N, C-alpha and C positions, 0 to 999 in steps of 0.2 A: 348325475347330470340331468336325467329326466328328459322330458319332452321339450322340443323346440318347435316353434311355429314360424313358418316362412310365408311370405307373399311372393308369388311367382307370376311374372308376365310372360305370355306366350302368344304366338301367332299361328295362323293356319289358313290354307286355301280350303274352303269348305265343300268343294265340289264332290269329293268322295265320301262325305260323312253324312250321317243322319242327324246332323246338328252337333253341337259341342257336348251336350250332356251324354253320359254313359248310357248305353243300351244294354239292358240286362237280358239274360236268357241266351238261347241258341240261335237267335235270328241272324240273318246274314248282314243286316244293317248294323252299323257300328258308329259310335260317337268319338269325338276327339278325346274326351275324358278317358275312354277305355284305353287308348294308347298311352296317355300320360300316366295313368295308374299302373299299367303294365310295366312301364319303364321304371316307375318308383319302387317296384318290387326289388330292384337291384340295390336299393338303399339299406335293405335288411333291417327295416324298422321292427321293433318288438311288436307293435300293433300295425295292422295293415294301413297303408297310407291312402287317404281319401282326399281328392281335390274338391274343395268347396268353392264353386264357381261364383264369380262376381256377376256375370251376365250370360244368359242363355241365348244362343243363336240357333236358328232353324237350319234344316238341311239345305245345303247349297250356299249358305251365308258365310262370309269370310271374316277374318279378324286380323287387323294390323297389330292390335295389342289388346288381348283379353287378359283377365287376371283371375287368380284363385289363391286361396290359402290352404296350407296343408301342415299337418303335424308329423314330425319324425321323432320317434323315441328309440334312441340307441341304448345299448346295454350300459349299465351304471358305470362301468370302468372306461367308457369311451366318451370324449367330448362331442358336442354337437358338430354337425358338418358346417363348414363355412358356406355362405351363400354361393360363392363361386364354385365350390366342389359340388354342391347340390345341383346347380344348373348344368355343370359339365356331365355329371352322371346321367341326368335325365336326357340330355341331348345325345349322349353316346348310345343309349339304349332305346331311344324312340325308333319304332319299326316302320313308321310312315314318313316319307320324305316331305309331305306337305305340312308338317308340324315342326315348330322350332320354339324352344324356350329362349326368351330374350334375356331375362335377368331374374335373379332371386334376391330377396332381402329378408333379414330377421325382423319380426314384428312381435308386439306383446302377445301374451297368451290369450287375451280376450279380444284380439282383433278379428273382425269378420269381413271377408272380402266383399260380400254382397251388401251388407247393411252399412258398412263404413264408407261406401262410395258416395261421394257428394255430387258427382256428375258423370254422365256417359255421353260420348260423342259418336254418332254414326254418320257415315257418308254414303251417298248413293251415286253410282257412275252411270251416265247415259251417253249414248252416241247417236247422232243423226247423220243422214246421208247414206243410209243402207236400205236396199230393197229386200234384203234377206241376210241370213247368217253367212251365206257364201260370199258376201261382199265385205266381211269383217275378217281381219287377221285371225288365224286359228288360235293365236296366243291370247286373244281378248274375248273369245266367245263365251267363256264362263266367268268373265270378270266385269260385265256391263250389260245393260239393257239396250239392245239395238232397236231404235225406233224407225218405222217406215215413214220417215218425214225428212224433208230437206233442211228444216230448221225449227227452232222453238222461239216462241214469243217470251223471251226471258223477262222483259219488263212486266208483262202481265203475271208471270209466275212469281216474281218478287213482290208484286202488289198483293197477290193472293196469299202469299206466305205470311204477310203481316197480320192477317186475320187469325193465324194459328199461334202467334207469339203470346206468351203470358200464361196465366193460369186459367184452365178451362176444364169442362167435362168433355173428355175425348171419346165418349161412348161410340160416336159415329165412326171412329177410326179403329175400333177394337174388333178383333176376330174372336169367335168362340173357341174354347178349348183350354183357356188358362184363366180360371176365375180369380178375381181380385176384389178386395173389400171396397175399393173406390176406383172410379175411372177418372178422377180428377188428377191432372198432371200439370206441371209448369214447364213450358218450353222456353228455355232461356235464350236460345239462339237458333236461327234458321237462315240459310243462305242458298242462293241459286247463282252459279257463276260458271264461266267457261272453264273447262277442265284442262289439265296439263296434256299436251299432245302426247299420244302414245308413241313410245320408241319402236313399237312393232309395226307401225303403219308405213308402207312403202311410200317413197317420195311422190310417185305419180298418183297416189290415192289421198295424199295429205290435204289437198284442197277440198275433196269431197267429204271426208269424214271429220266431224266436229264432236269433241267430247265435252260433256257437261258434268258438273258436280253439285249435288245437293248435300247440305250438311245440317244436322240436327243435334242439339244439345239439351239434355234434361237430366235430372237426377235419376229418373227411371221412366220407362216407356211401357205402354200396354202391349199385349200380344199382337204382333204384326202392325203396330201403330205406324212405324216409320214407312213400311212398304205401302200401307194404305194412303198415308199422306202424300207419298211420292206419286202414286198413281193419279191422285186428284190433281196435284200440281202439274203433272205431265198433260192431263186432259186440258188444263188451262193453257199450257204452252202450245198445244195443238189446236186451240180454238174451240174445243168441244164444250168448255165451260168458261163462264165469265169470272173474273176475280171475286166479285161480290157473292157469287154462288157458293164459294168456299165457306164464307161466313154462315150462310144459310144451312149448309151441310153440317157444319160444326154445331150450330144451335139446334139442329133437328135431333141430335143424339140417337139417330137411327142408323145402325150399322148395316142394314139391309137395303139401303137406298140404291138407286140405279148406278150412281157414279161412285159412291164411297165403298161399294161392295167389291170393287176391283182391287186387286193386289198386285203390286209391281213384282216382277220375278226376283227370286232370292239371289240369283247370281250377281246382281249389281250392287248388293248391300255389303258394307264393311263396317265392323265395329272398329272405330279408329283409336279410341282410348278410353280408359277408365280412370277417373280422377279421385284421389283421396285427400280431402282438405286438411285432415289432421296429421298427416305424415310429413316427414321432413323437419319436424320440430322435436328433436330429442330421440328420434328413431333412426334406424339405418336405411329406411326405405324412402323412395321418392313419392311426391304427390301424384305423379302419373308417369307413364312410360310410353313415348310415342316414337315412331321411326324418324319423324322429322326433327325431334329434339331429344336425342338420347340422353343428354345431360340436363339435369334440372337445377335451377339456381339455388334452391333451398335444401338440396340434399346434403346430408352429413355423413 
């Protein structure tokens, strides 16, 4: 029967992890991948199972739906695991409650979770109306950025966001630490909108607290690009920057400038979904997996 390759979608609350990638050695820090691969040991693969990640997220960043591919090689007399069995085994043996496997699919042996992705969507959650963390429900403290402001100029943020749309050199929004051959990226979509009211906010606090959502879509992003763009857009929303200055920052290509050097906290960032344009046509996997749309129209 040989080796079988699977695409696995999984989610996690990133608060306890040193990012999604595995941490090697005896350090106390640990990545989501460490737990996934530990659970995969129960599959008894002939070769150790390694998760090849679609998207890396930093310490404290969350994922509604990340993805990875993995190979499982059973003994020759045993058929491949069904995707459902694979997902069930992983979930059964995951030792951390903040990680969940959403679904698994069989994919071709040359499929690559990172390079086959055609789009990635990130969202960032903000909340206004707080003078400090003590005014935010404890359930939300690691899931958003609480701003010491009564409101945001969303119209100005939306105007500023238009300067970031399209293909640009995003050097000004890149952090050092992850070299890349090119800093040119194409931002397909960016939005700033009122967020869904948190179910954890008490009624008497609901008029004071307002949640906001920023959403970004691109095939790939530079290191910390989303968090740096978020920080600049928030500065516009607070009146510290004019929308036109965002274009100037972008064109400067200077990552060390006064405003663009700021980075939004990791806790407000979520990887929402990873999209694969070539799947769903003759394969058993979906083009993407999101919590909002668990079923996809072109899945087979």
